[in-house]
Each structure stands twice: as C-alpha cells, then as structure tokens.
N, C-alpha and C positions, 0 to 999 in steps of 0.2 A: 866516090863511094856512095852508093844509094842505100837507104834504109828500107827494108821491106814493110815496115809498119805504115799503115795508111794515114795515121794521124800524127800531128806534131803539136805539142803543147809549148807555147812560147811563155817563158817566165823570167823573172829577174829578182834580185835582192830587194828587200824593203818594199814589197808589193803586197799589201794586205789582201787585195782581191786574188792575187796569185795563190796565196796560202789558203784562202777560202775554197778556190777551185780544186787545189790539191787534196784538201780534206774531203771535199764532195766526192772526188774520184775514189778515195780510200774508204770512206765510211758508208754513205748511203749506197754507193754503187759497188762497194766491197771489192774494189780492184778488178772488176770484171773486164775492164778494157785495158789494163796495164800492158798486156802483151801487144796491143795495137797502137800504143802511143809512144812516140819518141819525145822525150823531154829535152827541149832546147833552151838552155839557161844563158841569158845575156852575158853575165860575168864569167861563167865557167867556159863558155865556147863562143867568144865574141865574133869571130870571123864567120862561122857557120850561121850564127843567129842573124847577124847583119845581112849576109847574103840572101838568106831565105826571107827575112822580113822585108828587105828592099824589093825582092822579086814579087812579093804579094802586097806591096804598099801598106805594110803593117806599121801603125804609128803608136800602138800602146799594147800593154800586157795587162792581164793575161789574154791569150787568144788560142783558139784551136784551129788548126788547118787540116782540111781533108785533102791529102795529096792528089788523089786521082781526079778530083773535080776542081781543085783550086779554091774551093769555098772556105771562107773564114767565118768562125763564130766569135764575135766580139762580146756579145751579151752572155757572159758565162756565169751570171749570178743566179740563174734559174736551173734547178735540177732537171726539170722537164725539158728545157731547151738543150741542155748539155747531153742528156740521155738520147733525145731525138736525133741530135747531130751525130752522135757516136754510133747510132744504129742505122744510119742511112745506107 
C-alpha cells in the first residue's frame, strides 16, 4: 500500500522535538501541509516506521522525508527550514 502524500513525518512518544515540530506545523504553518504529510509514529505503527526509517538510514526523530526525492530534513527546529523543505 502506498500513500499518495509526498512527505512523511517520523515521530515517537516522549520526544520534545517531535512535539515542537507538530506545534509548528499546526500553529505558524496553520496546517497548510497537513494533507501532504503522512505521520508515521514509532509506537503506533512500529513495522512501517522501522521499514521506512531503515530504508532511509534514519537514526533519530523528528524527521521529515520527501518521498519523491528521498531527501530527509533532520534539522526541524527552524520554521524557515521546515517551510522551505515542504514547499520544494
């Protein structure tokens, strides 16, 4: 099963940076990209999370993946960097 959304947000429990990124997507960006982002939660969907994280050598969360290019954004603390990544 493939998801048509071009971005994946990797997240997990007890991750302050994950919560910060989620708030950033909801508040300053006003949910503008919600329909383009699949949220992949480590504890809620461990098999899919592990498979996709391993395929992209992802070692930490949060991270954003651009499916078509395979690019990862690991520096998710900057609103400018996140917005630029999501508008590529």
